[in-house]
Each structure stands twice: as C-alpha cells, then as structure tokens.
C-alpha positions in Angstrom: 116.9 99.4 97.1 119.8 101.5 96.1 121.6 103.5 98.6 123.7 106.6 98.5 124.9 109.0 101.0 124.8 112.5 101.6 128.7 113.1 101.7 131.5 110.9 101.1 132.7 110.9 104.9 129.1 109.5 105.9 129.6 106.8 103.3 133.1 105.9 104.5 131.2 106.1 108.3 128.1 104.0 107.5 130.4 101.1 105.6 133.0 100.8 108.5 131.5 98.7 111.7 134.4 100.3 113.7 133.9 103.7 113.0 130.0 103.1 113.7 130.7 101.3 117.0 133.0 104.1 118.0 130.8 107.3 116.9 127.4 105.8 117.9 128.1 102.7 120.2 127.6 99.2 119.9 124.1 99.1 120.0 123.3 101.8 117.8 125.7 100.4 115.3 124.0 97.5 115.2 120.7 99.3 114.5 122.4 101.6 111.8 123.5 98.4 109.9 120.5 96.5 110.4 118.3 99.3 108.8 120.9 99.8 105.9 120.4 95.9 105.2 116.7 96.5 105.6 116.8 99.3 102.8 119.0 97.2 100.5 116.7 94.3 100.7 113.6 96.3 100.1 112.4 96.5 96.5 110.8 99.7 97.5 110.4 102.4 100.0 106.8 100.7 100.7 108.5 97.7 101.6 110.2 99.4 104.8 106.9 101.1 105.6 105.4 97.5 105.9 108.1 96.6 108.9 106.4 98.0 112.2 109.8 98.0 113.7 111.1 100.4 111.3 108.3 103.0 111.5 109.0 104.8 108.2 107.2 107.9 108.0 107.8 111.2 106.2 108.7 114.5 108.1 107.1 117.9 108.2 108.2 121.3 108.6 111.5 122.4 107.9 112.4 118.5 107.6 109.8 118.3 104.8 111.0 115.8 102.3 112.9 113.7 104.7 111.9 110.2 105.6 112.8 109.1 109.4 113.5 105.6 110.3 113.5 104.4 114.0 116.7 103.5 115.6 117.4 103.4 119.4 115.9 106.1 121.1 115.9 109.3 120.5 117.6 108.9 117.0 116.5 108.4 113.6 118.1 107.4 110.4 117.0 110.3 107.8 116.8 109.6 104.2 115.5 111.2 101.4 114.6 109.8 97.8 117.6 109.9 95.5 115.7 111.3 92.5 115.9 114.4 90.4 112.3 114.5 90.4 110.8 112.8 93.4 108.2 110.2 92.3 104.9 111.7 93.3 101.1 110.5 93.4 98.2 112.6 91.5 97.6 114.3 94.9 101.2 115.5 95.3 102.1 112.6 98.4 105.0 110.8 98.0 104.5 107.5 95.8 106.5 105.0 98.0 105.8 102.4 95.7 107.9 104.0 92.8 111.1 105.2 95.3 113.7 102.4 94.5 116.6 104.7 95.4 117.7 106.4 98.7 120.0 108.9 99.9 121.1 108.7 103.7 121.5 111.9 105.4 122.4 110.7 108.6 121.6 110.0 112.1 119.8 112.7 114.2 117.3 113.4 117.3 114.4 114.8 115.2 112.6 115.9 118.4 115.2 118.5 119.5 
C-alpha cells in the first residue's frame, strides 16, 4: 500500500528511527516501524485486517472515518484512506479491499 503522512513533520518523524525512539521510546518506536512496514507490505487495507495483532478497526463518533491500528497500550496508530472519495460498499461501509493508499495521522491514545 502507499503511505502518506498528515503533515511534513510527521513524515520526517516517522522516517527517522532516532526521532521516533526519542519521542516514543524504544519499544513503541519498534511497534510504529513494524506497523508502517506491514502497511507497505499489504496489497490493501483488508490484508491488515487479517493480522490479529494489528486489530485494524474503524473508529466512531468524532473519529469516524479514522482507522485504528494497535501499538503498545494504550496507543494506536491512526490512519485514513488517502482518496478524494473514499471507496465505499453499496451499503455505505468502507470497502477495505479497495483501499490501497492511506494517510498516517499520528499516534494517540483514543480512549482518553
């Protein structure tokens, strides 16, 4: 899959292991890099959903449209489909099989 980043600074942070380790610690930085590698290796978003340790799922409420990927508790990597018009199924749900490009929004504790 193609990966873009919500901001230029986020792209810089996520492409530099030293910055990731300094900001998030060694263990969390490894998880973030693993998730980015898994995203790149996947053909589409549905492939990520098949990996139980990733726990890819859509968020609701004020985070509707965002997808959460597990990192080290309590943090999640937040992504969104990177399309002008998000691929949808006839029932309006996200078409996970057609999403082949995502934008990384950042790392957050979505349970706060």
